[in-house]
C-alpha positions in Angstrom: 10.0 -33.2 9.7 8.9 -31.5 13.0 11.5 -30.5 15.5 11.4 -28.9 18.9 10.3 -25.2 18.5 8.8 -25.7 15.1 5.8 -23.5 14.3 2.7 -24.8 12.6 0.0 -22.7 10.8 -3.5 -24.0 10.8 -6.1 -22.1 8.7 -8.9 -20.5 10.8 -12.1 -22.4 10.7 -10.8 -25.9 10.2 -12.1 -28.6 12.7 -9.6 -30.9 14.3 -10.4 -34.2 16.1 -8.6 -36.2 18.8 -8.5 -40.1 18.7 -6.7 -42.5 21.1 -3.7 -44.3 19.6 -2.0 -47.4 20.8 1.5 -46.4 19.7 4.0 -44.2 21.4 2.8 -40.6 21.1 4.4 -37.1 21.3 3.1 -33.7 22.1 3.0 -30.6 19.8 2.5 -27.1 21.5 -0.1 -25.5 19.2 0.6 -21.7 19.1 -1.2 -19.2 17.2 1.1 -18.2 14.3 -1.2 -15.8 12.5 -0.9 -12.6 14.7 -1.6 -9.5 12.5 0.9 -6.8 12.5 -1.8 -4.5 13.8 -2.4 -6.6 16.9 1.3 -6.5 17.7 1.4 -2.8 17.4 -1.6 -2.5 19.5 0.0 -4.8 22.3 3.1 -2.6 22.2 1.0 0.6 22.4 -1.2 -0.6 25.3 1.7 -1.9 27.3 3.8 1.3 26.8 1.0 3.5 27.7 0.1 1.6 30.7 3.6 1.8 32.1 4.0 5.5 31.3 0.8 6.9 32.2 -1.3 4.5 34.4 0.8 2.2 36.6 1.8 4.8 39.2 -0.9 7.3 38.6 -3.7 7.8 41.1 -5.5 10.2 38.8 -8.4 8.7 37.0 -7.9 8.8 33.0 -11.1 7.4 31.7 -12.8 8.5 28.4 -14.8 11.7 29.0 -17.0 14.3 27.5 -14.1 16.0 25.5 -13.2 12.7 24.1 -16.8 12.0 22.9 -17.4 15.5 21.4 -14.3 15.1 19.1 -11.9 17.5 21.0 -9.4 15.2 22.6 -8.8 15.8 26.4 -5.3 17.0 27.4 -4.5 13.5 28.9 -5.5 11.9 25.7 -3.5 14.3 23.5 -0.5 13.7 25.8 -0.8 9.8 25.2 -1.1 10.4 21.3 1.9 12.5 21.4 3.8 10.0 23.4 3.0 7.2 20.9 3.9 9.5 17.9 7.4 10.1 19.5 8.1 6.5 20.9 6.2 3.9 19.0 9.1 2.6 17.0 11.2 1.9 20.3 8.1 0.5 21.9 7.9 -2.2 19.2 11.5 -3.1 19.8 10.9 -3.5 23.5 7.6 -5.4 23.1 8.4 -8.1 20.6 6.3 -11.2 20.6 8.0 -14.0 22.6 9.4 -16.9 20.4 8.6 -20.6 20.6 11.3 -22.2 22.8 12.7 -25.8 22.2 11.5 -27.9 25.1 13.3 -30.7 26.9 11.4 -33.9 27.7 12.7 -34.3 31.3 11.4 -30.9 32.1 7.9 -31.1 30.2 4.7 -32.8 30.7 3.0 -32.1 27.5 1.0 -29.1 28.7 3.7 -27.1 30.5 7.0 -27.0 28.5 10.3 -26.4 30.0 14.0 -26.9 29.5 17.4 -26.4 31.3 19.7 -23.5 30.6 22.4 -26.1 29.8 20.3 -27.9 27.3 19.4 -24.6 25.3 23.0 -23.4 25.3 24.3 -26.8 24.1 21.7 -26.7 21.0 22.7 -23.1 20.3 19.3 -21.4 20.9 21.1 -18.2 21.8 21.3 -14.7 20.4 24.7 -13.4 19.1 27.2 -12.4 21.9 26.1 -9.2 23.7 28.1 -6.0 23.4 29.7 -5.2 26.7 28.1 -1.6 26.7 24.6 -2.8 25.8 21.5 -2.7 28.2 18.8 -5.1 28.7 15.4 -5.0 30.0 12.3 -7.2 30.6 9.7 -7.3 27.7 6.5 -5.5 29.0 4.5 -8.4 27.5 6.2 -11.1 29.8 5.8 -11.9 33.4 8.7 -13.5 35.2 8.3 -15.6 38.5 11.2 -17.4 40.3 10.9 -20.5 42.4 13.5 -22.7 44.0 13.2 -26.5 43.3 15.9 -27.7 45.5 19.4 -26.7 46.8 20.8 -26.9 43.3 18.2 -25.7 40.7 15.9 -22.8 40.2 12.7 -22.6 38.1 12.2 -19.4 36.0 8.4 -19.3 35.0 8.0 -17.2 31.9 4.4 -16.3 31.0 2.9 -14.1 28.3 -0.7 -13.3 27.9 -2.3 -10.7 25.5 -3.9 -7.9 27.5 -6.2 -7.3 24.6 -7.5 -10.7 23.6 -6.3 -13.1 26.4 -4.4 -15.1 23.9 -1.4 -16.9 25.4 1.9 -16.2 23.6 4.3 -17.9 26.1 4.2 -20.4 28.9 7.7 -22.0 29.6 9.7 -23.0 32.6 13.5 -22.4 32.4 15.6 -24.5 34.9 18.8 -22.8 36.1 21.5 -23.4 38.5 21.2 -22.1 42.1 24.1 -19.6 41.8 22.0 -17.5 39.1 19.5 -16.6 41.9 20.6 -13.1 42.2 20.4 -12.0 38.7 17.2 -13.8 38.2 15.6 -12.1 41.2 16.9 -8.8 40.2 15.3 -9.1 36.6 12.0 -10.4 38.3 11.8 -7.4 40.5 13.3 -4.5 38.2 12.3 -4.5 34.5 15.4 -2.2 33.5 17.1 -1.4 31.6 20.2 -2.7 33.1 23.7 -2.8 32.1 25.4 -6.2 31.7 28.2 -5.4 34.5 25.2 -4.7 36.9 23.6 -8.0 36.2 26.7 -9.8 36.3 27.5 -8.4 39.7 24.3 -9.9 41.2 25.3 -13.4 40.5 27.1 -15.4 43.1 30.2 -17.5 42.0 29.2 -17.8 38.4 31.0 -20.2 36.1 32.5 -19.0 32.9 30.0 -17.3 30.6 27.1 -18.4 32.6 25.6 -15.1 32.9 26.1 -14.4 29.3 24.5 -17.5 28.4 21.3 -16.7 30.4 21.1 -13.2 29.0 21.8 -14.4 25.4 19.1 -17.1 25.8 16.4 -14.5 27.1 17.3 -12.1 24.4 16.8 -14.9 21.8 13.4 -15.7 23.4 12.4 -12.0 23.3 11.8 -12.3 27.0 14.5 -9.5 27.3 14.9 -6.7 24.9 18.6 -5.5 24.2 19.5 -2.0 23.3 23.1 -1.4 21.7 25.3 1.3 23.0 25.2 4.6 21.0 27.7 4.7 18.3 30.4 7.4 18.3 31.4 9.5 15.2 29.4 11.4 12.6 28.1 8.4 10.7 27.4 5.5 13.2 27.2 2.1 11.9 23.8 0.4 12.2 23.6 -2.2 14.8 21.1 -5.1 15.5 19.6 -5.6 18.9 22.3 -7.8 20.2 24.8 -4.9 19.8 26.9 -6.4 16.8 27.5 -4.4 13.7 26.5 -6.0 10.3 29.3 -7.5 8.2 30.8 -5.0 5.7 30.0 -5.6 2.1 33.1 -7.0 0.2 34.4 -4.3 -2.1 33.9 -6.4 -5.3 30.2 -6.7 -4.5 29.3 -2.9 -4.1 27.2 -1.3 -6.8 29.0 1.0 -9.0 27.3 4.4 -9.9 27.3 5.2 -13.5 26.7 8.6 -14.9 23.6 8.9 -16.9 24.2 10.2 -20.6 21.7 13.0 -21.4 21.0 14.8 -24.6 22.4 18.3 -24.5 20.5 21.0 -26.5 22.1 22.0 -29.7 24.0 18.6 -30.1 23.5 16.6 -33.3 
């Protein structure tokens, strides 16, 4: 019952053996599927603090005497306050990458890959993106772009835990040459970017090609997507792809009933 992209859970501590076979074989990409929520939160916090306070900072921010004595240093307090204010948004931007269905023609058993056309044909895409939404590169993912020939590009997507060195993603996406501009822009600028900005980087795109690419990367959690702010006093909640949830049919809405209480003095 295994299909490309399936996830298998193997209990920790079990031994596994490999034996040669004479029949035709197939490969299974074994991926750790028991990541605790606390580790995901720690990954997002580490990536967010690194980008906000350390990447472009020449000041040394190591643990000092104030931290040891129990009185947090000003720089530590600043980071704690940043986490308290932005943690929910950081989790939305740092989702763990998904397992991606691979294509036999672009995989060798250890390094998985697939073409954009193949993944689009099997429907491995997010819902259509809102035209006013913004997208950015997941801080947990590194993008590298290579040219295979005059027609095709290779987008290498790699994600390794900064805390435990566990590998979350290693995948190669095969794309047409005319998407070079938008892919190079994403590899160099993490964002966030508007959809018109990214579409303008593409040379002579075919119908819906950029949208298919972005929807695929959002589906893989390689890109994070932020919907536009809603107008009005009571904005409708939206998912990350920018589409509002369907309205509940009137016949299925719960009806509030007045509770009958006992009034003092009544018989």
